[in-house]
C-alpha positions in Angstrom: 113.6 126.4 101.2 110.0 125.5 102.0 107.3 125.0 99.4 105.6 128.3 100.3 108.8 130.2 99.5 109.3 128.2 96.3 105.8 129.1 95.2 106.3 132.8 95.9 109.6 132.8 94.0 108.0 131.0 91.1 105.2 133.5 90.8 107.6 136.3 91.2 108.8 135.5 87.6 105.5 136.9 86.5 105.8 140.0 88.6 103.9 139.3 91.8 102.7 136.7 94.2 99.0 137.3 93.5 96.9 135.8 90.7 98.4 136.7 87.3 97.1 136.6 83.8 99.4 136.3 80.8 98.8 135.9 77.0 100.6 134.5 74.0 99.4 135.7 70.7 100.5 135.8 67.0 99.9 138.1 64.0 98.3 135.3 62.0 94.6 135.6 62.6 94.2 131.9 62.3 97.0 131.2 64.8 96.5 130.0 68.3 96.1 132.5 71.2 96.8 131.3 74.7 95.8 133.1 77.9 96.9 131.8 81.4 95.6 132.7 84.8 97.8 131.7 87.7 96.7 130.9 91.2 93.4 132.6 92.1 91.8 136.0 92.3 90.3 135.1 95.6 92.7 135.8 98.5 91.5 133.0 100.7 91.9 130.5 97.9 95.4 131.8 97.3 96.2 131.3 100.9 95.0 127.7 100.8 96.9 126.9 97.6 100.1 128.3 99.1 99.6 126.5 102.5 99.0 123.2 100.7 101.9 123.7 98.2 99.5 123.5 95.2 100.2 125.0 91.8 97.1 126.0 89.9 96.7 127.2 86.4 93.7 128.0 84.1 94.8 128.0 80.4 92.5 129.1 77.6 93.4 128.5 74.0 91.4 130.3 71.3 91.5 130.3 67.5 89.3 130.1 64.5 90.6 126.7 63.5 90.3 125.0 66.9 86.9 123.8 66.2 86.9 120.2 65.0 90.5 119.6 66.2 91.6 116.7 68.4 94.1 117.3 71.3 97.0 115.2 72.4 99.0 115.8 75.7 102.2 113.9 76.4 104.9 113.9 79.1 108.6 113.2 79.1 110.2 112.2 82.4 113.8 113.3 82.4 116.3 112.0 84.9 120.0 113.0 85.0 119.7 114.6 81.6 118.1 111.6 79.9 114.5 110.9 78.8 113.5 107.7 80.5 109.8 107.7 79.5 107.6 109.5 77.0 104.0 108.7 77.7 100.5 110.0 76.8 98.3 111.8 79.3 95.3 112.0 76.9 94.7 111.5 73.2 91.2 112.7 72.6 90.9 110.5 69.4 91.0 107.5 71.7 88.5 108.7 74.3 85.5 106.4 74.7 82.8 109.0 74.2 82.6 110.5 70.8 81.5 114.0 72.0 84.9 114.4 73.7 87.1 113.3 70.8 87.0 116.7 69.0 86.9 120.3 70.2 83.4 121.7 69.4 84.2 125.4 69.8 86.8 128.0 69.0 87.8 127.9 72.7 89.6 125.2 74.6 89.9 125.4 78.4 92.5 123.5 80.4 92.9 123.5 84.2 96.1 122.2 85.7 96.3 121.3 89.4 99.5 119.9 90.9 101.4 119.2 94.1 104.2 117.1 95.6 102.6 114.4 97.8 103.9 113.2 101.1 105.0 110.0 99.2 107.4 112.0 97.0 105.2 111.8 94.0 104.3 114.6 91.7 100.5 114.5 91.3 98.8 116.4 88.5 95.2 116.7 87.4 94.3 118.0 84.0 90.7 119.2 83.8 89.1 119.5 80.3 85.5 120.5 80.6 83.7 117.8 82.6 86.5 115.2 82.3 89.7 115.0 84.2 93.0 113.0 84.0 95.1 112.5 87.1 98.7 111.1 86.9 101.4 110.6 89.5 105.2 110.6 88.8 108.2 109.6 90.8 110.1 112.5 92.3 113.2 113.1 94.4 112.9 114.1 98.1 112.5 117.8 97.6 109.8 120.4 98.2 111.3 122.8 95.6 109.4 121.6 92.5 107.6 124.3 90.5 105.1 124.0 87.7 106.0 126.3 84.8 104.0 127.4 81.7 106.8 127.2 79.1 104.8 128.6 76.2 104.1 131.7 78.3 107.4 132.0 80.3 109.8 131.4 77.4 107.5 132.9 74.7 107.6 129.7 72.7 105.7 129.4 69.4 102.4 127.4 69.4 100.4 126.5 66.4 98.1 123.9 64.9 99.3 120.5 63.8 102.6 121.0 65.5 103.7 119.5 68.8 104.7 122.4 71.2 106.1 122.5 74.7 103.4 123.6 77.1 104.5 122.9 80.8 107.5 121.8 82.8 107.6 120.6 86.4 111.1 121.6 87.4 113.6 121.9 90.3 115.6 125.1 90.6 119.0 125.8 89.2 121.5 126.1 92.0 124.1 128.8 91.4 127.7 128.6 92.7 126.9 131.1 95.5 124.1 128.7 96.8 121.2 130.8 95.6 118.5 129.1 93.5 116.5 130.1 90.5 113.4 128.7 88.7 113.1 131.7 86.4 116.6 131.3 85.0 115.6 127.8 83.9 112.0 128.5 82.8 113.0 131.5 80.6 116.0 129.8 79.0 113.7 128.8 76.1 115.7 126.7 73.8 117.1 123.1 74.1 114.6 122.3 76.8 115.2 118.6 76.8 118.8 119.2 77.8 118.1 121.4 80.8 119.2 118.6 83.1 122.7 118.7 81.6 122.9 122.4 81.3 121.6 123.4 84.7 122.5 120.2 86.6 118.9 119.4 87.4 118.4 115.9 88.7 114.8 115.5 87.5 111.9 117.3 85.7 108.8 116.6 83.7 108.3 118.1 80.3 104.7 118.3 78.9 103.9 118.7 75.2 100.7 119.4 73.4 99.3 119.1 69.9 96.0 120.2 68.2 95.4 118.3 65.0 
């Protein structure tokens, strides 16, 4: 299955292959609210993203208690059902410039751009305002990786001062009849760190975030 088809199937979990918006909210007025825009509203941009095999998300967090918080984004690399690395993408407390160490608004915007490179590397860029963080990770030789928003897709709880699952970069689950599914994995919700064992997935990345 080609990357274009994989992207179409991945977006189909949200109901269409055009740009989608989704929202996670809670009754607590001080709780976090998350809105996600997938792909692009511009048809020509969507065409280029699909052609190049690029996943693109715009994630907006909002909440009255966001202002003054720091943010911490980490990733677990899981191979054959085992966590082989758990590393930090960005810890704002350790940034060189003081103005980027704390969120100065009740809104926090995060853009995520990712693709599988020709060198079998998963390349991701996280854009936070004027700064960006790019990382590359080893991958298997497959064009079926898909970036998932777990907090959205599996309706996971997000809140302040607690680490929560945000994204996963996964391969599909292959059923006995040979068909494949990303949605079945992404919406399974619980026990995410054991997806490799449960679904027989060789490799995936699991991103976690915390506001504190």
